[in-house]
C-alpha positions in Angstrom: -9.4 -15.7 -22.0 -12.8 -14.0 -22.3 -13.4 -11.7 -25.1 -13.2 -8.0 -24.3 -10.7 -8.2 -21.5 -7.0 -7.3 -22.1 -4.3 -9.7 -21.0 -3.3 -7.1 -18.3 -6.6 -7.8 -16.5 -5.3 -11.3 -15.6 -1.8 -10.2 -14.5 -1.0 -9.8 -10.8 -0.4 -6.1 -10.1 2.6 -4.5 -8.5 1.7 -3.2 -5.0 2.8 0.2 -3.9 2.8 0.4 -0.2 2.1 4.1 0.3 3.7 5.1 3.6 2.6 8.7 3.6 1.9 11.8 1.5 4.0 14.7 0.3 3.4 18.4 1.2 -0.1 19.6 0.3 1.0 22.3 -2.1 3.4 19.9 -3.9 0.7 17.2 -4.1 -1.7 19.7 -5.8 0.8 20.7 -8.4 2.9 17.6 -9.0 1.0 14.6 -7.5 2.1 12.3 -4.7 4.6 9.5 -4.0 2.7 6.9 -5.8 2.2 9.1 -8.9 5.9 9.8 -9.2 6.8 6.1 -8.8 4.3 5.0 -11.5 5.4 7.8 -13.9 9.1 6.8 -13.5 8.4 3.1 -13.9 7.1 3.6 -17.5 4.0 1.5 -16.7 0.3 2.5 -16.5 -1.6 3.0 -13.3 -3.7 0.0 -14.1 -0.7 -2.3 -13.5 -0.4 -1.2 -9.9 -2.4 -1.3 -6.7 -1.8 1.5 -4.2 -2.4 0.8 -0.5 -2.1 3.8 1.9 -1.0 1.9 5.0 -0.7 5.1 7.1 -4.5 5.2 6.9 -4.6 1.6 8.4 -5.8 0.1 5.1 -5.0 -3.6 5.1 -2.5 -4.9 2.6 -3.4 -7.6 0.1 -2.1 -11.1 0.6 1.3 -11.6 -1.0 0.0 -14.3 -3.2 -2.1 -11.8 -5.1 0.7 -9.4 -6.2 3.7 -9.7 -8.4 6.0 -7.3 -6.6 6.2 -4.5 -4.0 7.5 -0.9 -3.9 7.5 0.8 -0.5 7.3 4.6 -0.8 9.0 7.3 1.2 7.3 9.0 4.1 7.5 12.1 6.3 7.2 9.8 9.3 10.3 8.3 11.0 10.8 4.5 11.3 11.9 5.0 14.9 8.4 6.2 15.8 7.3 2.6 15.6 3.7 3.5 14.9 1.1 0.6 14.9 0.8 0.6 11.1 4.5 0.3 10.7 4.7 -2.7 13.1 2.0 -4.5 11.1 4.0 -4.1 7.9 7.1 -5.7 9.4 5.3 -9.0 9.7 3.8 -8.6 6.2 7.3 -8.2 4.7 8.4 -11.5 6.2 5.4 -13.2 4.7 6.1 -11.7 1.3 9.8 -12.7 1.5 8.8 -16.4 2.2 6.8 -16.3 -1.0 9.7 -14.9 -3.0 8.0 -11.7 -3.9 10.4 -9.0 -5.2 10.5 -5.9 -3.1 12.0 -2.4 -3.4 12.0 0.1 -0.5 12.6 3.8 -1.2 14.0 6.0 1.6 11.6 5.4 4.5 10.7 2.1 2.7 14.4 1.2 2.6 14.8 1.8 6.3 11.6 -0.1 7.2 12.7 -3.1 5.2 16.1 -3.1 6.9 14.4 -3.0 10.3 12.0 -5.8 9.4 14.9 -8.1 8.7 17.0 -7.2 11.8 18.8 -4.0 10.8 19.0 -0.8 12.9 17.6 2.6 12.0 18.2 6.0 13.5 19.2 9.5 12.8 22.0 9.9 10.3 25.3 10.8 11.9 26.1 12.8 8.8 23.0 14.9 9.3 20.3 15.9 6.8 21.1 14.7 3.3 19.1 16.5 0.7 19.4 17.6 -3.0 21.5 15.9 -5.6 23.9 13.4 -4.1 26.7 11.4 -5.8 25.9 7.7 -5.4 28.9 5.4 -5.5 28.4 1.7 -6.2 30.2 -1.0 -4.3 32.0 -3.9 -6.1 29.0 -6.1 -5.0 26.7 -4.0 -7.3 28.5 -5.1 -10.5 26.7 -8.5 -10.5 23.4 -7.3 -8.9 20.3 -7.7 -11.0 19.0 -4.2 -10.1 22.3 -2.2 -10.3 24.5 -4.0 -12.8 23.6 -1.6 -15.7 24.2 1.6 -13.7 27.5 3.5 -13.8 29.9 3.2 -10.8 29.0 6.8 -9.9 25.7 8.6 -10.7 23.7 11.5 -9.3 20.5 10.8 -7.4 18.1 12.8 -5.3 18.1 12.5 -1.6 16.0 13.8 1.3 16.4 12.2 4.7 17.4 12.6 8.3 17.2 9.0 9.3 19.2 6.2 7.9 20.1 2.5 8.2 22.7 2.5 10.9 23.2 -1.2 10.7 22.2 -3.6 7.9 20.5 -6.9 8.4 23.1 -9.6 8.9 22.3 -11.3 5.6 22.2 -8.0 3.6 24.9 -6.9 1.1 25.7 -3.2 0.9 25.6 -2.0 -2.7 26.1 1.8 -2.6 27.2 4.7 -0.5 27.4 8.5 -0.6 29.6 11.1 1.3 26.9 11.4 3.9 25.5 7.9 4.1 27.3 4.6 4.0 24.2 2.6 3.2 22.6 4.1 0.1 21.5 0.7 -1.2 21.4 -2.9 -0.1 20.2 -6.3 -1.3 18.7 -9.0 0.9 18.5 -12.5 -0.4 18.1 -12.4 -4.2 15.2 -10.1 -4.7 14.8 -7.6 -1.9 16.4 -4.2 -2.3 16.4 -0.9 -0.4 17.6 2.5 -1.7 18.0 5.5 0.5 17.9 7.9 -2.4 14.8 8.8 -4.3 14.7 7.3 -7.9 11.2 8.7 -8.3 12.2 12.4 -7.7 13.0 15.0 -10.3 14.6 18.4 -9.9 11.3 20.2 -9.4 10.3 17.9 -6.6 13.8 18.0 -5.0 13.8 21.8 -5.1 10.5 21.8 -3.3 12.0 19.7 -0.5 15.1 21.9 -0.3 12.9 25.0 0.0 10.7 23.3 2.7 13.8 22.5 4.7 15.4 25.9 4.3 15.5 26.7 8.0 16.9 23.2 9.0 19.6 23.5 6.3 20.7 27.0 7.4 20.9 25.7 11.0 23.1 22.9 9.8 25.2 25.4 7.9 24.1 24.2 4.5 23.2 26.7 1.7 19.8 26.0 0.3 20.4 28.3 -2.7 23.6 26.3 -3.6 21.7 23.0 -3.2 19.0 24.3 -5.6 21.6 25.5 -8.1 23.4 22.2 -8.1 20.1 20.3 -8.6 20.0 18.4 -11.9 17.7 15.9 -13.4 19.1 12.4 -14.0 18.0 9.4 -15.9 19.4 6.8 -13.5 16.5 6.8 -11.0 14.0 6.1 -13.8 16.4 3.5 -15.1 16.4 1.7 -11.7 12.6 1.7 -11.3 12.2 0.4 -14.8 14.7 -2.3 -14.1 12.9 -3.3 -11.0 9.7 -3.7 -13.0 11.5 -6.0 -15.4 12.8 -8.1 -12.6 9.2 -8.4 -11.3 7.9 -9.3 -14.7 10.6 -12.0 -15.1 10.0 -13.5 -11.7 
């Protein structure tokens, strides 16, 4: 090792595939998807590389990264935009190289589609705010979920969902409005429909933004904001994923 360079310089970074940006006002006050993910992971920004694929920025080769986190997005997977289609092929290449991957919300849905699942609008309608996540029996021995309680609160904000999992995927969690809150594919690819990177302030901003949609769906935005509560489990999950990457 050359003098003057920390060991971190020689480590492969974790790639954040940034699939969009949050609302302008929220971004100015609280940062963006990648900022929230990095903050919740407990790691420094220098340990990550962020690629905004929605701007048609090319992804690095899977050999040059240690793990992947795919962010949420305000786009829909069913739009099948060109940048989304390119990522599907990249996912398969990364999977062949055994790179650990974690998809969040939109990223969860895009991963499912990449490996043969089906994505569409959620039959249960808009799920937003603090949701109760219930783990399946399959989660008890899962590397990512085995230290989480069987029920825990998490933040959600989505209209689309994974309607059908890839054939080889295992369902790990569900909520009252979504039967596929989390899945595992192979040994090191996960998708979570909920947002482990959110906090109550961010969730409240999304509820407020969707106020009209919620009222039209006969949901009470004020009640959703009142029931919003911060939770440690999202941070726990992201930190656990980073540990899995480091031990791979």
